[in-house]
BAVEXKE-892015 format. One line per 3 residues: number of its first residue (from 1); for each residue x, y, z of C-alpha. Coordinates in nm, 3 decimals. Example, Ala and Ser with C-alpha at 12.3 -4.5 7.8 and 13.67 -1.06 7.14 Angstrom:
<rs>
1 = 1.230 -0.450 0.780 ~ 1.367 -0.106 0.714
</rs>
This chain:
<rs>
1 = -16.763 -25.731 15.375 ~ -16.965 -25.618 15.074 ~ -17.302 -25.445 15.103
4 = -17.522 -25.401 14.799 ~ -17.791 -25.133 14.788 ~ -18.036 -25.157 14.498
7 = -18.242 -24.849 14.425 ~ -18.587 -24.958 14.306 ~ -18.826 -24.687 14.420
10 = -18.907 -24.522 14.085 ~ -19.267 -24.508 13.970 ~ -19.189 -24.535 13.599
13 = -19.451 -24.287 13.480 ~ -19.351 -24.336 13.115 ~ -19.425 -24.709 13.142
16 = -19.797 -24.618 13.157 ~ -19.862 -24.911 13.386 ~ -19.987 -24.981 13.739
19 = -19.700 -25.227 13.781 ~ -19.385 -25.081 13.943 ~ -19.122 -25.018 13.679
22 = -18.870 -25.262 13.825 ~ -19.119 -25.551 13.798 ~ -19.165 -25.526 13.423
25 = -19.010 -25.826 13.250 ~ -18.699 -25.848 13.036 ~ -18.611 -26.189 12.890
28 = -18.884 -26.348 13.096 ~ -18.812 -26.212 13.443 ~ -18.854 -25.879 13.624
31 = -18.587 -25.613 13.578 ~ -18.515 -25.616 13.949 ~ -18.470 -25.994 13.949
34 = -18.188 -25.962 13.695 ~ -18.012 -25.720 13.929 ~ -18.080 -25.941 14.232
37 = -17.937 -26.247 14.058 ~ -17.620 -26.060 13.963 ~ -17.595 -25.922 14.317
40 = -17.620 -26.266 14.473 ~ -17.338 -26.391 14.248 ~ -17.108 -26.149 14.433
43 = -17.197 -26.318 14.768 ~ -17.265 -25.994 14.958 ~ -17.286 -25.987 15.335
46 = -17.589 -25.760 15.316 ~ -17.831 -25.669 15.037 ~ -18.083 -25.390 15.078
49 = -18.352 -25.296 14.825 ~ -18.498 -24.946 14.848 ~ -18.851 -24.950 14.708
52 = -19.131 -24.697 14.684 ~ -19.411 -24.703 14.431 ~ -19.624 -25.014 14.419
55 = -19.621 -25.074 14.793 ~ -19.547 -25.423 14.919 ~ -19.567 -25.585 14.574
58 = -19.192 -25.532 14.524 ~ -19.070 -25.709 14.841 ~ -19.340 -25.973 14.797
61 = -19.230 -26.051 14.442 ~ -18.863 -26.072 14.548 ~ -18.924 -26.258 14.874
64 = -18.711 -26.555 14.765 ~ -18.395 -26.347 14.809 ~ -18.210 -26.294 15.141
67 = -18.245 -25.916 15.126 ~ -18.379 -25.633 15.339 ~ -18.645 -25.407 15.187
70 = -18.666 -25.042 15.291 ~ -18.942 -24.802 15.190 ~ -18.847 -24.461 15.049
73 = -19.138 -24.226 15.105 ~ -19.137 -23.959 14.975 ~ -18.887 -23.991 14.691
76 = -18.639 -23.704 14.723 ~ -18.361 -23.819 14.493 ~ -18.095 -24.087 14.471
79 = -17.898 -23.958 14.768 ~ -18.210 -23.965 14.982 ~ -18.282 -24.321 14.859
82 = -17.941 -24.449 14.969 ~ -17.986 -24.275 15.306 ~ -18.286 -24.499 15.373
85 = -18.062 -24.806 15.351 ~ -17.777 -24.681 15.568 ~ -17.923 -24.799 15.904
88 = -17.903 -25.154 15.763 ~ -17.529 -25.129 15.689 ~ -17.220 -25.166 15.905
91 = -16.933 -24.921 15.869 ~ -16.653 -25.178 15.833 ~ -16.758 -25.269 15.480
94 = -16.780 -25.158 15.118 ~ -17.114 -25.053 14.975 ~ -17.204 -25.103 14.609
97 = -17.494 -24.901 14.465 ~ -17.699 -25.063 14.184 ~ -18.027 -24.977 14.016
100 = -18.335 -25.195 13.977 ~ -18.409 -25.053 13.632 ~ -18.058 -25.124 13.496
103 = -18.103 -25.499 13.458 ~ -17.809 -25.625 13.252 ~ -17.508 -25.514 13.453
106 = -17.263 -25.804 13.447 ~ -17.071 -25.966 13.731 ~ -16.730 -25.915 13.564
109 = -16.793 -25.542 13.531 ~ -16.881 -25.512 13.900 ~ -16.580 -25.717 14.006
112 = -16.360 -25.476 13.812 ~ -16.531 -25.179 13.981 ~ -16.470 -25.328 14.327
115 = -16.094 -25.380 14.289 ~ -16.008 -25.074 14.503 ~ -16.241 -25.093 14.805
118 = -16.076 -24.798 14.980 ~ -16.156 -24.564 14.686 ~ -16.476 -24.404 14.567
121 = -16.525 -24.609 14.250 ~ -16.746 -24.485 13.966 ~ -16.870 -24.682 13.667
124 = -16.863 -24.443 13.371 ~ -16.931 -24.471 12.999 ~ -16.812 -24.272 12.700
127 = -17.102 -24.205 12.462 ~ -17.134 -24.038 12.124 ~ -17.463 -23.885 12.238
130 = -17.458 -23.827 12.615 ~ -17.784 -23.634 12.622 ~ -17.984 -23.686 12.940
133 = -17.695 -23.814 13.153 ~ -17.483 -23.659 13.425 ~ -17.136 -23.569 13.302
136 = -16.803 -23.673 13.454 ~ -16.601 -23.358 13.506 ~ -16.222 -23.400 13.520
139 = -15.947 -23.156 13.617 ~ -15.632 -23.070 13.424 ~ -15.466 -23.383 13.562
142 = -15.753 -23.591 13.418 ~ -15.874 -23.678 13.765 ~ -16.246 -23.680 13.844
145 = -16.346 -23.360 14.020 ~ -16.727 -23.384 14.016 ~ -17.040 -23.507 13.843
148 = -17.278 -23.250 13.698 ~ -17.637 -23.342 13.617 ~ -17.739 -23.227 13.269
151 = -18.009 -22.995 13.401 ~ -17.746 -22.815 13.606 ~ -17.463 -22.827 13.349
154 = -17.316 -22.541 13.148 ~ -17.287 -22.557 12.770 ~ -16.921 -22.659 12.798
157 = -17.001 -22.930 13.051 ~ -17.276 -23.071 12.832 ~ -17.016 -23.121 12.559
160 = -16.842 -23.382 12.779 ~ -16.902 -23.736 12.645 ~ -16.806 -23.936 12.956
163 = -17.121 -23.997 13.153 ~ -17.213 -24.121 13.497 ~ -17.396 -24.456 13.500
166 = -17.495 -24.410 13.864 ~ -17.330 -24.735 13.967 ~ -17.060 -24.680 14.229
169 = -16.891 -24.827 14.535 ~ -16.737 -24.665 14.840 ~ -16.626 -24.743 15.196
172 = -16.947 -24.747 15.397 ~ -16.832 -24.515 15.675 ~ -16.730 -24.250 15.421
175 = -17.052 -24.292 15.227 ~ -17.251 -24.242 15.546 ~ -17.072 -23.916 15.622
178 = -17.111 -23.784 15.269 ~ -17.482 -23.865 15.259 ~ -17.536 -23.677 15.585
181 = -17.380 -23.368 15.423 ~ -17.593 -23.365 15.106 ~ -17.785 -23.049 15.012
184 = -18.077 -23.011 14.773 ~ -17.988 -22.674 14.624 ~ -18.027 -22.783 14.261
187 = -18.278 -22.747 13.978 ~ -18.481 -23.046 14.099 ~ -18.469 -22.976 14.471
190 = -18.343 -23.330 14.526 ~ -18.055 -23.490 14.714 ~ -17.819 -23.611 14.443
193 = -17.598 -23.910 14.518 ~ -17.354 -23.773 14.263 ~ -17.269 -23.478 14.490
196 = -17.059 -23.712 14.704 ~ -16.790 -23.706 14.434 ~ -16.698 -23.345 14.502
199 = -16.696 -23.422 14.875 ~ -16.456 -23.714 14.820 ~ -16.226 -23.492 14.612
202 = -16.225 -23.220 14.877 ~ -16.126 -23.479 15.140 ~ -15.847 -23.621 14.926
205 = -16.019 -23.957 14.875 ~ -15.911 -24.125 14.553 ~ -16.186 -24.135 14.290
208 = -16.137 -24.425 14.047 ~ -16.333 -24.501 13.733 ~ -16.389 -24.805 13.517
211 = -16.611 -24.877 13.218 ~ -16.830 -25.177 13.131 ~ -16.735 -25.418 12.857
214 = -17.066 -25.351 12.677 ~ -17.278 -25.037 12.653 ~ -17.598 -25.237 12.707
217 = -17.488 -25.331 13.059 ~ -17.574 -24.982 13.184 ~ -17.884 -24.913 12.977
220 = -18.169 -24.809 13.206 ~ -18.539 -24.863 13.143 ~ -18.783 -24.572 13.163
223 = -19.038 -24.662 12.894 ~ -19.184 -24.956 12.705 ~ -18.986 -24.839 12.401
226 = -18.658 -24.869 12.591 ~ -18.768 -25.202 12.734 ~ -18.836 -25.341 12.386
229 = -18.504 -25.207 12.257 ~ -18.306 -25.367 12.539 ~ -18.496 -25.694 12.498
232 = -18.385 -25.720 12.135 ~ -18.027 -25.622 12.223 ~ -18.013 -25.891 12.491
235 = -18.169 -26.156 12.267 ~ -17.916 -26.071 11.995 ~ -17.633 -26.111 12.247
238 = -17.762 -26.452 12.349 ~ -17.806 -26.557 11.987 ~ -17.448 -26.449 11.913
241 = -17.324 -26.660 12.204 ~ -17.506 -26.965 12.065 ~ -17.366 -26.909 11.716
244 = -17.014 -26.880 11.854 ~ -17.067 -27.213 12.031 ~ -17.161 -27.379 11.701
247 = -17.541 -27.379 11.726 ~ -17.721 -27.334 11.394 ~ -17.989 -27.063 11.411
250 = -18.214 -27.021 11.109 ~ -18.248 -26.652 11.199 ~ -18.058 -26.506 11.498
253 = -18.313 -26.224 11.516 ~ -18.601 -26.465 11.570 ~ -18.518 -26.655 11.888
256 = -18.612 -26.571 12.247 ~ -18.422 -26.709 12.545 ~ -18.601 -26.630 12.870
259 = -18.374 -26.817 13.104 ~ -18.074 -27.041 13.035 ~ -18.028 -27.246 12.717
262 = -17.749 -27.507 12.713 ~ -17.673 -27.663 12.375 ~ -17.446 -27.953 12.284
265 = -17.294 -28.005 11.939 ~ -17.473 -27.969 11.606 ~ -17.796 -27.833 11.748
268 = -18.030 -27.669 11.496 ~ -18.300 -27.419 11.595 ~ -18.557 -27.288 11.347
271 = -18.726 -26.948 11.362 ~ -18.960 -26.819 11.631 ~ -18.860 -27.060 11.909
274 = -18.891 -26.962 12.275 ~ -18.686 -27.114 12.557 ~ -18.786 -27.048 12.918
277 = -18.628 -27.153 13.246 ~ -18.331 -27.388 13.210 ~ -18.337 -27.592 12.891
280 = -18.074 -27.843 12.778 ~ -18.051 -27.962 12.418 ~ -17.831 -28.265 12.347
283 = -17.618 -28.344 12.042 ~ -17.790 -28.313 11.703 ~ -18.123 -28.195 11.844
286 = -18.340 -28.019 11.586 ~ -18.606 -27.777 11.707 ~ -18.878 -27.686 11.459
289 = -19.022 -27.341 11.404 ~ -19.233 -27.170 11.671 ~ -19.167 -27.434 11.934
292 = -19.181 -27.339 12.302 ~ -18.963 -27.533 12.549 ~ -18.962 -27.457 12.921
295 = -18.745 -27.610 13.196 ~ -18.683 -27.936 13.009 ~ -18.407 -28.173 12.907
298 = -18.396 -28.289 12.545 ~ -18.151 -28.572 12.480 ~ -17.936 -28.641 12.173
301 = -18.088 -28.687 11.830 ~ -18.436 -28.568 11.920 ~ -18.637 -28.406 11.642
304 = -18.904 -28.160 11.746 ~ -19.142 -28.060 11.467 ~ -19.292 -27.708 11.451
307 = -19.545 -27.562 11.695 ~ -19.471 -27.806 11.976 ~ -19.490 -27.711 12.345
310 = -19.273 -27.885 12.603 ~ -19.270 -27.796 12.974 ~ -19.087 -27.954 13.269
313 = -19.029 -28.274 13.072 ~ -18.750 -28.513 12.979 ~ -18.725 -28.643 12.624
316 = -18.503 -28.943 12.553 ~ -18.257 -29.002 12.271 ~ -18.379 -29.003 11.909
319 = -18.742 -28.938 11.998 ~ -18.970 -28.754 11.755 ~ -19.207 -28.488 11.884
322 = -19.484 -28.302 11.698 ~ -19.586 -28.109 11.508 ~ -19.841 -27.950 11.741
325 = -19.753 -28.183 12.029 ~ -19.774 -28.082 12.394 ~ -19.566 -28.234 12.672
328 = -19.684 -28.106 13.009 ~ -19.502 -28.116 13.344 ~ -19.400 -28.458 13.470
331 = -19.358 -28.615 13.127 ~ -19.068 -28.856 13.085 ~ -19.005 -29.012 12.746
334 = -18.745 -29.284 12.705 ~ -18.551 -29.340 12.381 ~ -18.713 -29.360 12.036
337 = -19.058 -29.246 12.149 ~ -19.291 -29.084 11.895 ~ -19.542 -28.821 12.009
340 = -19.728 -28.692 11.707 ~ -19.960 -28.412 11.606 ~ -20.218 -28.293 11.858
343 = -20.106 -28.543 12.122 ~ -20.092 -28.420 12.483 ~ -19.893 -28.601 12.752
346 = -19.904 -28.505 13.121 ~ -19.734 -28.658 13.426 ~ -19.664 -28.979 13.235
349 = -19.372 -29.207 13.159 ~ -19.342 -29.371 12.818 ~ -19.080 -29.639 12.765
352 = -18.859 -29.692 12.460 ~ -19.003 -29.755 12.117 ~ -19.361 -29.658 12.200
355 = -19.566 -29.414 11.996 ~ -19.879 -29.204 12.006 ~ -19.892 -29.037 11.670
358 = -20.232 -28.869 11.646 ~ -20.492 -28.678 11.847 ~ -20.455 -28.844 12.188
361 = -20.444 -28.749 12.555 ~ -20.214 -28.942 12.787 ~ -20.237 -28.828 13.149
364 = -20.111 -28.990 13.469 ~ -20.004 -29.296 13.275 ~ -19.717 -29.545 13.269
367 = -19.661 -29.692 12.922 ~ -19.420 -29.977 12.855 ~ -19.200 -30.045 12.554
370 = -19.315 -30.093 12.193 ~ -19.671 -29.976 12.264 ~ -19.887 -29.831 11.987
373 = -20.150 -29.582 12.101 ~ -20.410 -29.539 11.828 ~ -20.551 -29.207 11.711
376 = -20.809 -29.047 11.940 ~ -20.719 -29.254 12.246 ~ -20.757 -29.089 12.585
379 = -20.676 -29.192 12.939 ~ -20.966 -29.086 13.159 ~ -20.760 -28.998 13.465
382 = -20.996 -28.765 13.653 ~ -21.318 -28.872 13.823 ~ -21.424 -28.520 13.910
385 = -21.244 -28.519 14.244 ~ -20.926 -28.730 14.221 ~ -20.665 -28.832 13.965
388 = -20.605 -29.200 13.893 ~ -20.330 -29.381 13.707 ~ -20.339 -29.594 13.393
391 = -20.080 -29.868 13.341 ~ -20.010 -29.999 12.991 ~ -19.749 -30.275 12.982
394 = -19.505 -30.372 12.705 ~ -19.610 -30.464 12.350 ~ -19.969 -30.343 12.382
397 = -20.169 -30.228 12.079 ~ -20.441 -29.973 12.156 ~ -20.697 -29.931 11.877
400 = -20.817 -29.590 11.769 ~ -21.079 -29.395 11.966 ~ -21.027 -29.592 12.288
403 = -21.107 -29.461 12.635 ~ -20.906 -29.609 12.921 ~ -21.093 -29.528 13.244
406 = -20.843 -29.510 13.530 ~ -20.747 -29.676 13.751 ~ -20.697 -29.952 13.496
409 = -20.420 -30.182 13.372 ~ -20.365 -30.314 13.020 ~ -20.143 -30.621 13.050
412 = -19.845 -30.717 12.838 ~ -19.917 -30.803 12.474 ~ -20.284 -30.706 12.497
415 = -20.477 -30.567 12.200 ~ -20.763 -30.323 12.254 ~ -21.019 -30.306 11.976
418 = -21.093 -29.966 11.824 ~ -21.380 -29.770 11.975 ~ -21.364 -29.945 12.313
421 = -21.418 -29.809 12.662 ~ -21.199 -30.009 12.899 ~ -21.289 -30.000 13.268
424 = -21.140 -30.334 13.381 ~ -20.803 -30.499 13.348 ~ -20.727 -30.620 12.996
427 = -20.548 -30.960 13.013 ~ -20.219 -31.054 12.848 ~ -20.197 -31.149 12.481
430 = -20.570 -31.123 12.423 ~ -20.809 -30.902 12.225 ~ -21.027 -30.690 12.452
433 = -21.304 -30.468 12.321 ~ -21.632 -30.317 12.426 ~ -21.877 -30.198 12.162
436 = -22.252 -30.168 12.135 ~ -22.417 -30.380 11.867 ~ -22.431 -30.201 11.531
439 = -22.786 -30.114 11.432 ~ -22.927 -29.982 11.106 ~ -23.261 -29.800 11.109
442 = -23.427 -29.805 10.771 ~ -23.649 -29.519 10.659 ~ -23.480 -29.270 10.890
445 = -23.471 -28.913 10.762 ~ -23.219 -28.645 10.846 ~ -23.369 -28.329 10.995
448 = -23.431 -28.058 10.739 ~ -23.412 -27.684 10.787 ~ -23.749 -27.521 10.832
451 = -23.828 -27.256 10.573 ~ -23.810 -26.900 10.708
</rs>
């Protein structure tokens, strides 16, 4: 059985924030959530998160995960942190130690680390500039003998370029014994988890090492500067993946993927676009500049003009959206639908061939096929207490500046005259309108500004 212990108790003083460090967002979700998602992909028998600063906000934010949360108070080092989790763990298992502020560790790297469950397995990294990290010390046979923290290292030890990432795995019963033997006779007066390496060596336990495929997998976050740097590294990695799949990006440095983006063939994405949640783009979809798409499915041939916002919606084949259009949750567009500039659609279904090209609000509405919604039309779906639905059947023509007061039905083939307020059913194949009589008042004068 695999246990995973995630250390997430750090305050993050250099973040200059009241929010616990592990809850700051990278690519749209908290650092700790990245680690939790990767952990769950390994199907552990037990997951334990050790938290500290921020109180119950950490377990509350991560409550969707099947994990135990253990408070570390006070914080007396990494070894002390892991000790807090040990009562949750059974001896006949392997325990993997991860960190809530090292968000991008990958599943493949951890699987490689876990190949020898009977060993003490360390994830290490060779760096050109290892400053600030604990060094991996090896003997003449090139076997790991210990880990020395930089503050406790000699000049010769600081010259070592192989560093400790902190991520390790070990048999749980051995880990428990080693933790119980930790001392805090070091520069910081803390219980270092890394001291277990020397204990393992002295007991003849094999110490194995492996390295991640990418340096960024083990980059930790201690400041907003580091957070911003890792954000751009991760976005560049995702952009590279899209390019390798054949997606056309106008500028790979100006795209943000805060979730999962799935693209079919010949997709084109302009600059400044943001994708959140799970988004699917079909064949030949074109996404205009500075568009935001969240948790939506965009079918083949759709063209999305710049500055459009789409959330929790489905857009059918060959539809045209925007510019400056907004599709809110619950929107379903069938094929060849046009939603133009400054049109907002919410919780509505629009059938094939219909269009609303200008300055309209369509909420809680079912629209049939081949319907034209004139500029300035709104569905009045809210009476101040409840929402009501508007039904517009096939082949309807809605004149500009019309208000459809729900609940109301506009029957097949109906025409609504411009400037009308419709409160009753409009019959089939007829012209329906409601306007006050036009009046001209002669001799009327516009108000004039009073002299100061």
